Backbone atoms as SQL, in Angstrom:
CREATE TABLE atoms (id INTEGER PRIMARY KEY, chain TEXT, resi INTEGER, resn TEXT, atom TEXT, x REAL, y REAL, z REAL);
INSERT INTO atoms VALUES
  (1, 'A', 1, 'MET', 'N', 5.191, 6.864, -35.018),
  (2, 'A', 1, 'MET', 'CA', 6.379, 5.541, -35.061),
  (3, 'A', 1, 'MET', 'C', 6.264, 5.657, -36.565),
  (4, 'A', 2, 'GLU', 'N', 7.276, 5.587, -37.260),
  (5, 'A', 2, 'GLU', 'CA', 7.217, 5.776, -38.900),
  (6, 'A', 2, 'GLU', 'C', 6.872, 4.395, -39.598),
  (7, 'A', 3, 'GLY', 'N', 6.264, 4.447, -40.398),
  (8, 'A', 3, 'GLY', 'CA', 5.769, 3.671, -41.302),
  (9, 'A', 3, 'GLY', 'C', 4.500, 2.637, -40.577),
  (10, 'A', 4, 'MET', 'N', 4.224, 3.479, -39.687),
  (11, 'A', 4, 'MET', 'CA', 2.996, 2.694, -38.845),
  (12, 'A', 4, 'MET', 'C', 1.607, 3.543, -39.045),
  (13, 'A', 5, 'PRO', 'N', 0.445, 2.948, -39.917),
  (14, 'A', 5, 'PRO', 'CA', -0.552, 4.200, -39.877),
  (15, 'A', 5, 'PRO', 'C', -0.765, 4.491, -38.402),
  (16, 'A', 6, 'GLN', 'N', -1.696, 5.762, -38.674),
  (17, 'A', 6, 'GLN', 'CA', -1.838, 6.443, -37.512),
  (18, 'A', 6, 'GLN', 'C', -2.815, 5.798, -36.192),
  (19, 'A', 7, 'GLY', 'N', -3.598, 5.212, -37.072),
  (20, 'A', 7, 'GLY', 'CA', -4.441, 4.553, -35.933),
  (21, 'A', 7, 'GLY', 'C', -4.023, 3.565, -35.186),
  (22, 'A', 8, 'GLN', 'N', -2.871, 2.772, -35.782),
  (23, 'A', 8, 'GLN', 'CA', -2.137, 1.718, -35.369),
  (24, 'A', 8, 'GLN', 'C', -1.423, 2.271, -33.858),
  (25, 'A', 9, 'HIS', 'N', -0.467, 3.271, -34.449),
  (26, 'A', 9, 'HIS', 'CA', -0.002, 4.126, -33.441),
  (27, 'A', 9, 'HIS', 'C', -0.376, 4.481, -32.318),
  (28, 'A', 10, 'GLU', 'N', -1.516, 5.024, -32.278),
  (29, 'A', 10, 'GLU', 'CA', -2.666, 5.350, -31.365),
  (30, 'A', 10, 'GLU', 'C', -2.794, 4.251, -30.509),
  (31, 'A', 11, 'LEU', 'N', -3.089, 2.948, -31.149),
  (32, 'A', 11, 'LEU', 'CA', -3.539, 1.923, -30.461),
  (33, 'A', 11, 'LEU', 'C', -2.456, 1.524, -29.441),
  (34, 'A', 12, 'SER', 'N', -1.139, 1.265, -30.179),
  (35, 'A', 12, 'SER', 'CA', 0.081, 0.937, -29.710),
  (36, 'A', 12, 'SER', 'C', -0.248, 1.516, -28.190),
  (37, 'A', 13, 'ARG', 'N', 0.122, 2.658, -28.737),
  (38, 'A', 13, 'ARG', 'CA', 0.203, 4.016, -26.991),
  (39, 'A', 13, 'ARG', 'C', -0.826, 3.803, -26.542),
  (40, 'A', 14, 'ALA', 'N', -2.061, 3.494, -26.733),
  (41, 'A', 14, 'ALA', 'CA', -3.099, 2.955, -25.861),
  (42, 'A', 14, 'ALA', 'C', -2.851, 1.456, -25.008),
  (43, 'A', 15, 'LYS', 'N', -2.295, 0.865, -25.475),
  (44, 'A', 15, 'LYS', 'CA', -2.227, -0.432, -25.024),
  (45, 'A', 15, 'LYS', 'C', -0.671, -0.662, -24.012),
  (46, 'A', 16, 'LYS', 'N', 0.070, 0.328, -24.307),
  (47, 'A', 16, 'LYS', 'CA', 1.313, 0.687, -23.468),
  (48, 'A', 16, 'LYS', 'C', 0.568, 1.453, -22.172),
  (49, 'A', 17, 'HIS', 'N', -0.268, 2.347, -22.310),
  (50, 'A', 17, 'HIS', 'CA', -0.766, 3.192, -21.644),
  (51, 'A', 17, 'HIS', 'C', -1.687, 2.403, -20.652),
  (52, 'A', 18, 'THR', 'N', -2.390, 1.485, -20.978),
  (53, 'A', 18, 'THR', 'CA', -3.163, 0.773, -20.459),
  (54, 'A', 18, 'THR', 'C', -2.417, -0.432, -19.206),
  (55, 'A', 19, 'HIS', 'N', -1.386, -0.892, -19.949),
  (56, 'A', 19, 'HIS', 'CA', -0.574, -1.684, -19.137),
  (57, 'A', 19, 'HIS', 'C', -0.267, -1.047, -18.069),
  (58, 'A', 20, 'ARG', 'N', 0.501, 0.149, -18.270),
  (59, 'A', 20, 'ARG', 'CA', 1.294, 1.042, -16.770),
  (60, 'A', 20, 'ARG', 'C', 0.058, 1.147, -16.001),
  (61, 'A', 21, 'PHE', 'N', -1.376, 1.749, -16.427),
  (62, 'A', 21, 'PHE', 'CA', -2.413, 1.563, -15.085),
  (63, 'A', 21, 'PHE', 'C', -2.452, 0.635, -14.732),
  (64, 'A', 22, 'ARG', 'N', -2.807, -0.568, -15.052),
  (65, 'A', 22, 'ARG', 'CA', -3.215, -2.242, -14.458),
  (66, 'A', 22, 'ARG', 'C', -1.537, -2.084, -13.451),
  (67, 'A', 23, 'VAL', 'N', -0.671, -2.123, -13.898),
  (68, 'A', 23, 'VAL', 'CA', 0.553, -2.515, -13.092),
  (69, 'A', 23, 'VAL', 'C', 0.347, -1.364, -11.725),
  (70, 'A', 24, 'VAL', 'N', 0.107, -0.357, -11.919),
  (71, 'A', 24, 'VAL', 'CA', -0.195, 0.971, -10.628),
  (72, 'A', 24, 'VAL', 'C', -1.627, 0.272, -9.988),
  (73, 'A', 25, 'ASP', 'N', -2.269, -0.244, -10.821),
  (74, 'A', 25, 'ASP', 'CA', -3.609, -0.649, -10.152),
  (75, 'A', 25, 'ASP', 'C', -3.397, -1.721, -9.290),
  (76, 'A', 26, 'LYS', 'N', -2.241, -2.516, -9.925),
  (77, 'A', 26, 'LYS', 'CA', -2.066, -3.775, -9.035),
  (78, 'A', 26, 'LYS', 'C', -0.993, -3.441, -7.385),
  (79, 'A', 27, 'LEU', 'N', -0.164, -2.112, -7.691),
  (80, 'A', 27, 'LEU', 'CA', 0.735, -1.981, -6.710),
  (81, 'A', 27, 'LEU', 'C', -0.100, -0.965, -5.733),
  (82, 'A', 28, 'ILE', 'N', -1.021, -0.456, -6.333),
  (83, 'A', 28, 'ILE', 'CA', -2.069, 0.674, -5.135),
  (84, 'A', 28, 'ILE', 'C', -2.118, -0.633, -4.007),
  (85, 'A', 29, 'TYR', 'N', -2.570, -1.613, -3.833),
  (86, 'A', 29, 'TYR', 'CA', -3.092, -2.461, -2.850),
  (87, 'A', 29, 'TYR', 'C', -1.912, -2.519, -1.820),
  (88, 'A', 30, 'VAL', 'N', -0.525, -2.580, -2.397),
  (89, 'A', 30, 'VAL', 'CA', 0.541, -2.463, -1.558),
  (90, 'A', 30, 'VAL', 'C', 0.245, -1.256, -0.555),
  (91, 'A', 31, 'ALA', 'N', 0.078, -0.017, -0.906),
  (92, 'A', 31, 'ALA', 'CA', -0.059, 0.887, -0.476),
  (93, 'A', 31, 'ALA', 'C', -1.447, 0.755, 0.694),
  (94, 'A', 32, 'ALA', 'N', -2.632, 0.746, -0.276),
  (95, 'A', 32, 'ALA', 'CA', -3.790, 0.602, 0.511),
  (96, 'A', 32, 'ALA', 'C', -3.677, -0.632, 2.210),
  (97, 'A', 33, 'ILE', 'N', -2.618, -1.544, 1.777),
  (98, 'A', 33, 'ILE', 'CA', -2.866, -2.314, 3.163),
  (99, 'A', 33, 'ILE', 'C', -1.442, -1.989, 3.770),
  (100, 'A', 34, 'GLY', 'N', -0.560, -1.322, 3.126),
  (101, 'A', 34, 'GLY', 'CA', 0.771, -0.860, 3.999),
  (102, 'A', 34, 'GLY', 'C', 0.464, 0.433, 4.808),
  (103, 'A', 35, 'SER', 'N', -0.390, 1.336, 4.450),
  (104, 'A', 35, 'SER', 'CA', -0.176, 2.552, 5.511),
  (105, 'A', 35, 'SER', 'C', -0.884, 2.409, 6.631),
  (106, 'A', 36, 'PRO', 'N', -2.301, 1.483, 6.911),
  (107, 'A', 36, 'PRO', 'CA', -2.596, 0.883, 8.042),
  (108, 'A', 36, 'PRO', 'C', -1.598, 0.291, 8.929),
  (109, 'A', 37, 'VAL', 'N', -1.203, -0.701, 7.990),
  (110, 'A', 37, 'VAL', 'CA', -0.207, -1.307, 8.735),
  (111, 'A', 37, 'VAL', 'C', 0.708, -0.966, 9.650),
  (112, 'A', 38, 'ALA', 'N', 1.514, -0.039, 9.039),
  (113, 'A', 38, 'ALA', 'CA', 2.320, 1.014, 9.604),
  (114, 'A', 38, 'ALA', 'C', 2.089, 1.342, 10.613),
  (115, 'A', 39, 'THR', 'N', 0.865, 1.586, 10.851),
  (116, 'A', 39, 'THR', 'CA', 0.401, 2.635, 12.221),
  (117, 'A', 39, 'THR', 'C', 0.288, 1.114, 13.674),
  (118, 'A', 40, 'LEU', 'N', 0.471, 0.251, 13.049),
  (119, 'A', 40, 'LEU', 'CA', 0.240, -1.279, 13.696),
  (120, 'A', 40, 'LEU', 'C', 1.223, -1.290, 15.154),
  (121, 'A', 41, 'PRO', 'N', 2.406, -0.934, 14.723),
  (122, 'A', 41, 'PRO', 'CA', 3.394, -0.714, 16.102),
  (123, 'A', 41, 'PRO', 'C', 3.054, -0.153, 16.881),
  (124, 'A', 42, 'GLN', 'N', 2.363, 1.249, 16.850),
  (125, 'A', 42, 'GLN', 'CA', 1.780, 2.424, 17.732),
  (126, 'A', 42, 'GLN', 'C', 0.776, 1.792, 18.389),
  (127, 'A', 43, 'VAL', 'N', -0.394, 0.970, 18.039),
  (128, 'A', 43, 'VAL', 'CA', -1.527, 0.135, 18.509),
  (129, 'A', 43, 'VAL', 'C', -0.918, -0.947, 19.326),
  (130, 'A', 44, 'ALA', 'N', 0.120, -1.226, 18.909),
  (131, 'A', 44, 'ALA', 'CA', 0.739, -2.749, 19.717),
  (132, 'A', 44, 'ALA', 'C', 1.391, -1.852, 21.160),
  (133, 'A', 45, 'LYS', 'N', 2.134, -0.814, 20.782),
  (134, 'A', 45, 'LYS', 'CA', 2.809, -0.138, 22.122),
  (135, 'A', 45, 'LYS', 'C', 1.786, 0.007, 23.228),
  (136, 'A', 46, 'VAL', 'N', 0.598, 0.922, 22.731),
  (137, 'A', 46, 'VAL', 'CA', -0.482, 1.056, 23.798),
  (138, 'A', 46, 'VAL', 'C', -1.001, -0.024, 24.309),
  (139, 'A', 47, 'PHE', 'N', -1.157, -1.278, 23.612),
  (140, 'A', 47, 'PHE', 'CA', -1.715, -2.253, 24.221),
  (141, 'A', 47, 'PHE', 'C', -0.836, -2.866, 24.851),
  (142, 'A', 48, 'PHE', 'N', 0.731, -3.345, 24.599),
  (143, 'A', 48, 'PHE', 'CA', 1.530, -3.974, 25.271),
  (144, 'A', 48, 'PHE', 'C', 1.726, -3.360, 26.623),
  (145, 'A', 49, 'GLU', 'N', 2.265, -1.944, 26.644),
  (146, 'A', 49, 'GLU', 'CA', 2.609, -1.357, 27.380),
  (147, 'A', 49, 'GLU', 'C', 1.136, -0.535, 28.831),
  (148, 'A', 50, 'LYS', 'N', 0.335, -1.032, 28.052),
  (149, 'A', 50, 'LYS', 'CA', -1.198, -0.788, 28.607),
  (150, 'A', 50, 'LYS', 'C', -0.977, 0.909, 29.217),
  (151, 'A', 51, 'ASN', 'N', -0.596, 1.739, 28.368),
  (152, 'A', 51, 'ASN', 'CA', -0.560, 3.210, 28.491),
  (153, 'A', 51, 'ASN', 'C', -1.136, 3.825, 26.975),
  (154, 'A', 52, 'GLY', 'N', -2.498, 4.417, 27.599),
  (155, 'A', 52, 'GLY', 'CA', -2.886, 5.073, 26.502),
  (156, 'A', 52, 'GLY', 'C', -3.036, 6.484, 26.879),
  (157, 'A', 53, 'SER', 'N', -2.518, 7.008, 27.612),
  (158, 'A', 53, 'SER', 'CA', -2.600, 8.172, 28.313),
  (159, 'A', 53, 'SER', 'C', -2.385, 9.389, 27.202),
  (160, 'A', 54, 'SER', 'N', -1.307, 9.288, 26.310),
  (161, 'A', 54, 'SER', 'CA', -0.957, 10.452, 25.167),
  (162, 'A', 54, 'SER', 'C', -1.775, 10.275, 24.037),
  (163, 'A', 55, 'ILE', 'N', -2.854, 9.420, 24.373),
  (164, 'A', 55, 'ILE', 'CA', -3.889, 9.036, 23.317),
  (165, 'A', 55, 'ILE', 'C', -5.168, 9.762, 23.203),
  (166, 'A', 56, 'GLU', 'N', -5.197, 10.903, 22.448),
  (167, 'A', 56, 'GLU', 'CA', -6.663, 11.525, 22.216),
  (168, 'A', 56, 'GLU', 'C', -7.848, 11.008, 21.253),
  (169, 'A', 57, 'PRO', 'N', -8.669, 10.269, 22.333),
  (170, 'A', 57, 'PRO', 'CA', -9.548, 9.267, 21.582),
  (171, 'A', 57, 'PRO', 'C', -10.420, 10.026, 20.492),
  (172, 'A', 58, 'ILE', 'N', -10.450, 11.431, 20.785),
  (173, 'A', 58, 'ILE', 'CA', -11.524, 12.053, 19.780),
  (174, 'A', 58, 'ILE', 'C', -10.966, 12.075, 18.331),
  (175, 'A', 59, 'THR', 'N', -9.600, 12.411, 18.800),
  (176, 'A', 59, 'THR', 'CA', -8.826, 12.493, 17.374),
  (177, 'A', 59, 'THR', 'C', -8.910, 11.187, 16.641),
  (178, 'A', 60, 'TRP', 'N', -8.753, 10.033, 17.298),
  (179, 'A', 60, 'TRP', 'CA', -8.850, 8.609, 16.619),
  (180, 'A', 60, 'TRP', 'C', -10.500, 8.611, 15.961),
  (181, 'A', 61, 'ALA', 'N', -11.099, 8.914, 17.132),
  (182, 'A', 61, 'ALA', 'CA', -12.850, 8.780, 16.971),
  (183, 'A', 61, 'ALA', 'C', -13.091, 9.359, 15.506),
  (184, 'A', 62, 'THR', 'N', -12.724, 10.765, 15.488),
  (185, 'A', 62, 'THR', 'CA', -12.785, 11.563, 14.264),
  (186, 'A', 62, 'THR', 'C', -12.140, 11.090, 13.052),
  (187, 'A', 63, 'PHE', 'N', -11.115, 10.470, 12.931),
  (188, 'A', 63, 'PHE', 'CA', -10.612, 9.434, 11.615),
  (189, 'A', 63, 'PHE', 'C', -11.296, 8.516, 11.496),
  (190, 'A', 64, 'ILE', 'N', -12.111, 7.636, 12.221),
  (191, 'A', 64, 'ILE', 'CA', -12.808, 6.681, 12.034),
  (192, 'A', 64, 'ILE', 'C', -14.082, 7.661, 11.142),
  (193, 'A', 65, 'PHE', 'N', -14.799, 8.237, 11.669),
  (194, 'A', 65, 'PHE', 'CA', -16.036, 9.033, 11.309),
  (195, 'A', 65, 'PHE', 'C', -15.451, 9.727, 9.455),
  (196, 'A', 66, 'LEU', 'N', -14.573, 9.884, 9.644),
  (197, 'A', 66, 'LEU', 'CA', -14.301, 10.302, 8.254),
  (198, 'A', 66, 'LEU', 'C', -13.398, 9.308, 7.038),
  (199, 'A', 67, 'ASN', 'N', -13.318, 8.326, 7.846),
  (200, 'A', 67, 'ASN', 'CA', -12.841, 6.651, 7.195),
  (201, 'A', 67, 'ASN', 'C', -13.868, 6.074, 6.620),
  (202, 'A', 68, 'ILE', 'N', -15.539, 6.532, 7.338),
  (203, 'A', 68, 'ILE', 'CA', -16.316, 5.809, 6.659),
  (204, 'A', 68, 'ILE', 'C', -16.780, 6.776, 5.583),
  (205, 'A', 69, 'PHE', 'N', -16.631, 7.991, 5.718),
  (206, 'A', 69, 'PHE', 'CA', -17.174, 8.799, 4.273),
  (207, 'A', 69, 'PHE', 'C', -16.388, 8.222, 3.047),
  (208, 'A', 70, 'TRP', 'N', -14.908, 8.009, 3.599),
  (209, 'A', 70, 'TRP', 'CA', -14.311, 7.608, 2.103),
  (210, 'A', 70, 'TRP', 'C', -14.489, 6.078, 1.889),
  (211, 'A', 71, 'ILE', 'N', -15.043, 5.312, 2.663),
  (212, 'A', 71, 'ILE', 'CA', -15.681, 4.019, 2.458),
  (213, 'A', 71, 'ILE', 'C', -16.877, 4.064, 1.372),
  (214, 'A', 72, 'PHE', 'N', -18.013, 4.941, 1.625),
  (215, 'A', 72, 'PHE', 'CA', -18.863, 5.423, 0.978),
  (216, 'A', 72, 'PHE', 'C', -18.365, 5.834, -0.717),
  (217, 'A', 73, 'TYR', 'N', -17.820, 6.697, -0.374),
  (218, 'A', 73, 'TYR', 'CA', -16.989, 7.634, -1.492),
  (219, 'A', 73, 'TYR', 'C', -16.777, 6.161, -2.559),
  (220, 'A', 74, 'GLY', 'N', -15.468, 5.632, -2.165),
  (221, 'A', 74, 'GLY', 'CA', -14.757, 4.146, -2.713),
  (222, 'A', 74, 'GLY', 'C', -15.823, 3.304, -3.207),
  (223, 'A', 75, 'ALA', 'N', -17.239, 2.842, -2.701),
  (224, 'A', 75, 'ALA', 'CA', -18.351, 2.084, -3.024),
  (225, 'A', 75, 'ALA', 'C', -18.790, 2.725, -3.995),
  (226, 'A', 76, 'LEU', 'N', -19.186, 3.857, -3.862),
  (227, 'A', 76, 'LEU', 'CA', -19.826, 4.504, -4.723),
  (228, 'A', 76, 'LEU', 'C', -19.286, 4.710, -6.348),
  (229, 'A', 77, 'HIS', 'N', -17.630, 4.741, -5.822),
  (230, 'A', 77, 'HIS', 'CA', -17.468, 4.961, -7.234),
  (231, 'A', 77, 'HIS', 'C', -16.656, 3.685, -7.691),
  (232, 'A', 78, 'ARG', 'N', -16.756, 2.684, -7.165),
  (233, 'A', 78, 'ARG', 'CA', -16.619, 1.299, -7.154),
  (234, 'A', 78, 'ARG', 'C', -15.016, 1.041, -7.236),
  (235, 'A', 79, 'ASP', 'N', -14.228, 1.894, -6.384),
  (236, 'A', 79, 'ASP', 'CA', -12.872, 2.235, -6.233),
  (237, 'A', 79, 'ASP', 'C', -12.561, 0.949, -5.090),
  (238, 'A', 80, 'LYS', 'N', -12.024, -0.473, -5.304),
  (239, 'A', 80, 'LYS', 'CA', -11.622, -1.261, -3.995),
  (240, 'A', 80, 'LYS', 'C', -10.430, -0.731, -3.143),
  (241, 'A', 81, 'PRO', 'N', -9.751, -0.199, -3.786),
  (242, 'A', 81, 'PRO', 'CA', -8.456, 0.006, -3.107),
  (243, 'A', 81, 'PRO', 'C', -8.638, 1.145, -1.863),
  (244, 'A', 82, 'ILE', 'N', -9.617, 2.122, -2.159),
  (245, 'A', 82, 'ILE', 'CA', -9.945, 3.231, -1.330),
  (246, 'A', 82, 'ILE', 'C', -10.810, 2.283, -0.094),
  (247, 'A', 83, 'VAL', 'N', -11.789, 1.835, -0.752),
  (248, 'A', 83, 'VAL', 'CA', -12.630, 0.774, 0.387),
  (249, 'A', 83, 'VAL', 'C', -11.882, 0.003, 1.336),
  (250, 'A', 84, 'LEU', 'N', -10.763, -0.524, 0.937),
  (251, 'A', 84, 'LEU', 'CA', -9.848, -1.594, 1.213),
  (252, 'A', 84, 'LEU', 'C', -9.119, -0.872, 2.373),
  (253, 'A', 85, 'THR', 'N', -8.655, 0.117, 2.086),
  (254, 'A', 85, 'THR', 'CA', -7.716, 1.102, 2.824),
  (255, 'A', 85, 'THR', 'C', -8.306, 1.699, 4.217),
  (256, 'A', 86, 'ASN', 'N', -9.433, 2.395, 3.624),
  (257, 'A', 86, 'ASN', 'CA', -10.327, 3.046, 4.964),
  (258, 'A', 86, 'ASN', 'C', -11.401, 1.787, 5.756),
  (259, 'A', 87, 'ILE', 'N', -11.153, 1.058, 5.575),
  (260, 'A', 87, 'ILE', 'CA', -11.562, -0.196, 6.241),
  (261, 'A', 87, 'ILE', 'C', -10.545, -0.910, 6.952),
  (262, 'A', 88, 'LEU', 'N', -9.593, -1.099, 6.834),
  (263, 'A', 88, 'LEU', 'CA', -8.243, -1.299, 7.273),
  (264, 'A', 88, 'LEU', 'C', -8.246, -0.022, 8.449),
  (265, 'A', 89, 'TRP', 'N', -7.808, 1.288, 7.807),
  (266, 'A', 89, 'TRP', 'CA', -8.224, 2.522, 8.956),
  (267, 'A', 89, 'TRP', 'C', -9.066, 1.942, 10.076),
  (268, 'A', 90, 'VAL', 'N', -10.475, 1.789, 9.594),
  (269, 'A', 90, 'VAL', 'CA', -11.525, 2.352, 10.642),
  (270, 'A', 90, 'VAL', 'C', -10.826, 0.924, 11.723),
  (271, 'A', 91, 'LEU', 'N', -10.392, -0.119, 11.285),
  (272, 'A', 91, 'LEU', 'CA', -10.117, -0.983, 12.366),
  (273, 'A', 91, 'LEU', 'C', -8.871, -0.521, 13.097),
  (274, 'A', 92, 'VAL', 'N', -7.982, -0.045, 12.909),
  (275, 'A', 92, 'VAL', 'CA', -6.583, 0.406, 13.358),
  (276, 'A', 92, 'VAL', 'C', -7.067, 1.724, 14.221),
  (277, 'A', 93, 'ASN', 'N', -7.776, 2.868, 13.927),
  (278, 'A', 93, 'ASN', 'CA', -8.263, 3.780, 14.957),
  (279, 'A', 93, 'ASN', 'C', -9.161, 3.689, 15.586),
  (280, 'A', 94, 'ALA', 'N', -10.113, 2.313, 15.498),
  (281, 'A', 94, 'ALA', 'CA', -11.014, 2.170, 16.535),
  (282, 'A', 94, 'ALA', 'C', -9.954, 1.349, 17.489),
  (283, 'A', 95, 'SER', 'N', -9.017, 0.541, 16.972),
  (284, 'A', 95, 'SER', 'CA', -8.021, -0.110, 18.046),
  (285, 'A', 95, 'SER', 'C', -7.461, 1.200, 19.247),
  (286, 'A', 96, 'MET', 'N', -7.257, 2.226, 18.374),
  (287, 'A', 96, 'MET', 'CA', -6.301, 3.313, 18.913),
  (288, 'A', 96, 'MET', 'C', -7.525, 3.855, 20.127),
  (289, 'A', 97, 'VAL', 'N', -8.973, 3.785, 19.865),
  (290, 'A', 97, 'VAL', 'CA', -9.806, 4.528, 20.612),
  (291, 'A', 97, 'VAL', 'C', -9.872, 3.697, 21.749),
  (292, 'A', 98, 'LEU', 'N', -10.264, 2.464, 21.693),
  (293, 'A', 98, 'LEU', 'CA', -10.324, 1.489, 22.735),
  (294, 'A', 98, 'LEU', 'C', -9.345, 1.349, 23.357),
  (295, 'A', 99, 'GLY', 'N', -7.917, 1.137, 23.008),
  (296, 'A', 99, 'GLY', 'CA', -6.731, 1.413, 23.558),
  (297, 'A', 99, 'GLY', 'C', -6.506, 2.755, 24.698),
  (298, 'A', 100, 'ALA', 'N', -7.084, 3.793, 24.162),
  (299, 'A', 100, 'ALA', 'CA', -7.145, 5.088, 24.944),
  (300, 'A', 100, 'ALA', 'C', -7.822, 5.273, 25.719),
  (301, 'A', 101, 'LEU', 'N', -9.163, 4.510, 25.896),
  (302, 'A', 101, 'LEU', 'CA', -10.480, 4.408, 26.806),
  (303, 'A', 101, 'LEU', 'C', -9.995, 3.598, 27.560),
  (304, 'A', 102, 'LEU', 'N', -9.393, 2.673, 27.351),
  (305, 'A', 102, 'LEU', 'CA', -9.177, 1.277, 28.578),
  (306, 'A', 102, 'LEU', 'C', -7.943, 1.701, 29.097),
  (307, 'A', 103, 'TYR', 'N', -7.201, 2.511, 28.931),
  (308, 'A', 103, 'TYR', 'CA', -5.637, 2.895, 29.503),
  (309, 'A', 103, 'TYR', 'C', -5.589, 3.961, 29.528),
  (310, 'A', 104, 'SER', 'N', -6.237, 4.747, 29.761),
  (311, 'A', 104, 'SER', 'CA', -5.666, 6.037, 30.157),
  (312, 'A', 104, 'SER', 'C', -6.397, 6.445, 31.180);
């Protein structure tokens, strides 16, 4: 920016950059919650129709195992969206395993 000392220009850019990150950091929670929630209709179908015959429990159990690694990773890096998303995925995936075992 013309007329602005170089240091102030960099500070101004840093503030804009930081603001964008804050916005994205807040919006990521929509994805963190929305992704597992989007699978709930599948979970509901298994339980309402009492039919888990097309579900492979080993697949969903593997997802749980992998989600647990992501939870540890997110905790280690203090990344709340990763921890939140994967805790929700563990619940969804565990529901699918339970539905497959109960209704297959």
